[in-house]
C-alpha positions as CSV (number, residue, x, y, z in Angstrom):
1,M,217.4,186.9,134.9
2,S,214.3,185.0,135.9
3,I,213.8,181.3,135.8
4,V,211.5,181.7,132.8
5,E,214.1,183.7,131.0
6,L,216.8,181.2,131.8
7,G,214.5,178.4,130.6
8,A,213.9,180.2,127.3
9,L,217.6,180.8,126.9
10,G,218.3,177.2,127.5
11,E,215.7,176.1,125.0
12,F,217.2,178.5,122.4
13,L,220.7,177.2,123.0
14,G,219.5,173.6,122.9
15,S,217.8,174.3,119.5
16,F,221.0,175.9,118.2
17,G,222.9,172.8,119.4
18,V,220.5,170.5,117.5
19,I,220.9,172.6,114.3
20,L,224.7,172.4,114.6
21,T,224.5,168.6,115.2
22,L,222.3,168.2,112.0
23,V,224.7,170.3,109.9
24,Y,227.6,168.2,111.3
25,L,225.8,164.9,110.5
26,G,224.9,166.1,107.0
27,T,228.6,166.9,106.3
28,Q,229.7,163.5,107.7
29,I,227.1,161.7,105.5
30,R,228.2,163.5,102.4
31,Q,231.9,162.8,103.2
32,N,231.0,159.1,103.8
33,T,229.1,158.9,100.5
34,R,232.1,160.3,98.6
35,T,234.4,157.8,100.4
36,V,232.2,154.9,99.6
37,K,232.0,155.9,95.9
38,A,235.8,156.3,95.7
39,A,236.3,152.9,97.4
40,T,233.8,151.3,95.0
41,Y,235.5,152.9,92.0
42,S,238.9,151.7,93.3
43,E,237.6,148.1,93.9
44,T,236.0,147.9,90.5
45,T,239.1,149.2,88.7
46,N,241.2,146.8,90.7
47,G,238.8,143.9,90.0
48,W,239.1,144.5,86.3
49,A,242.8,144.9,86.5
50,D,243.2,141.7,88.5
51,Y,241.1,139.8,85.9
52,L,243.1,141.2,83.0
53,Q,246.4,140.5,84.6
54,A,245.4,137.0,85.3
55,Q,244.8,136.3,81.6
56,S,247.4,134.2,80.0
57,V,248.4,134.3,76.4
58,E,246.5,131.0,76.1
59,D,243.4,132.5,77.5
60,I,243.5,135.4,75.0
61,Q,244.1,132.9,72.1
62,L,241.2,130.9,73.4
63,L,238.9,133.8,73.3
64,I,240.0,134.7,69.8
65,S,239.5,131.1,68.7
66,L,235.9,131.2,70.1
67,A,235.2,133.9,67.5
68,R,237.3,132.7,64.6
69,K,237.6,128.9,64.8
70,P,235.1,127.5,67.3
71,G,234.9,124.2,65.5
72,E,238.6,123.6,66.1
73,L,238.3,123.9,69.9
74,T,238.5,120.8,72.0
75,T,235.6,120.4,74.4
76,E,237.9,121.3,77.3
77,N,238.9,124.5,75.6
78,F,235.4,125.4,74.7
79,F,234.3,125.1,78.3
80,R,237.4,127.0,79.5
81,G,236.3,129.9,77.2
82,Y,232.7,129.5,78.3
83,Y,233.7,130.0,81.9
84,L,236.1,132.8,81.1
85,C,233.1,134.6,79.5
86,R,231.0,133.8,82.7
87,V,233.6,135.6,84.8
88,I,233.4,138.6,82.5
89,F,229.6,138.6,82.7
90,R,229.7,138.3,86.5
91,R,232.1,141.2,86.7
92,M,229.7,143.3,84.5
93,E,226.8,142.2,86.8
94,H,228.8,143.4,89.8
95,D,229.4,146.8,88.2
96,Y,225.7,147.0,87.4
97,Y,224.8,146.5,91.0
98,Q,227.2,149.1,92.1
99,Y,225.7,151.6,89.7
100,K,222.2,150.7,90.9
101,A,223.3,151.2,94.5
102,N,224.5,154.7,93.6
103,T,228.0,153.8,94.6
104,F,229.2,154.1,91.0
105,D,229.6,157.4,89.3
106,G,227.2,157.9,86.3
107,D,229.9,159.1,83.9
108,T,232.1,156.1,84.7
109,W,229.2,153.8,84.3
110,N,228.4,155.2,80.9
111,A,232.0,154.7,79.9
112,Y,231.9,151.1,81.0
113,V,228.7,150.4,79.1
114,T,230.1,152.1,76.0
115,S,233.1,149.8,76.2
116,W,231.0,146.7,76.5
117,R,228.8,147.8,73.6
118,E,231.6,148.9,71.3
119,D,234.4,146.6,72.3
120,T,233.1,143.4,74.0
121,F,229.7,142.6,72.4
122,N,230.6,143.7,68.9
123,N,232.3,140.3,68.8
124,P,229.7,137.7,67.7
125,A,231.3,135.1,70.0
126,F,230.6,137.2,73.1
127,R,227.0,137.8,71.9
128,A,226.6,134.0,71.5
129,M,228.0,133.3,74.9
130,W,225.7,136.0,76.4
131,K,222.7,134.1,74.9
132,L,224.0,130.8,76.4
133,Q,224.7,132.2,79.8
134,S,222.3,135.1,80.5
135,D,219.8,132.7,82.2
136,Y,222.3,132.3,85.0
137,L,222.4,136.1,85.8
138,D,220.0,138.5,87.5
139,P,217.0,139.1,85.3
140,K,217.1,142.9,85.8
141,F,220.8,142.9,84.7
142,V,220.0,140.7,81.8
143,Q,217.2,143.0,80.7
144,F,219.5,146.0,80.8
145,M,222.3,144.1,79.0
146,D,220.1,142.6,76.3
147,D,219.6,146.2,75.1
148,V,223.4,146.8,75.1
149,V,224.1,143.5,73.3
150,G,221.4,144.3,70.8
151,E,222.9,147.7,70.1
152,S,226.2,146.0,69.4
153,R,224.9,143.9,66.6
154,G,225.8,145.3,63.1
155,R,228.5,147.6,64.3
156,E,231.9,147.5,62.7
157,P,234.1,145.5,65.0
158,I,236.9,147.5,66.6
159,R,240.2,146.6,65.1
160,T,242.2,147.6,68.1
161,R,245.6,146.6,66.8
162,K,245.1,148.2,63.4
163,A,243.8,151.4,65.0
164,Y,246.8,151.4,67.4
165,E,249.3,151.0,64.6
166,E,247.7,153.8,62.6
167,L,247.7,156.1,65.7
168,L,251.3,155.2,66.5
169,E,252.4,156.0,62.9
170,T,250.7,159.4,63.1
171,E,252.4,160.1,66.5
172,L,255.8,159.0,65.1
173,R,255.3,161.4,62.2
174,G,254.7,164.2,64.7
175,G,251.0,164.5,64.1
């Protein structure tokens, strides 16, 4: 084999090595993307779970009073409810950023938005708090959420407990 032939063979093998390296890197990038998305999902789920587990009975009663008897709240309790809502809105904003960064699965994101539309913002107290606090959030997030909040208006509020009791009764009857 001549020097020219050896040079051509070396060039061919080098090209083949570059192609293998690119395939390997592509595989690693896809695997890393899946790992980041899984970690984001886990962090988001844990964040909501931590928030919900941190809620006391008094916090829940306070949020109910914001909707049903706001005039009976002390100033202190009103602002406690105000900041509880702020935490919820910030958590939603966090999820929005994760979705926009493509680290949040589209189907999961759509389920979150449906929950906010159907469950959270069908409550007039949350809509009112949103109007009070949306100036403190990112304008792009606010623009997106204003549509979600607007779609919530006029919907029949979810009666979670009543629906649960009806479903439980059906299940107990074997249906």
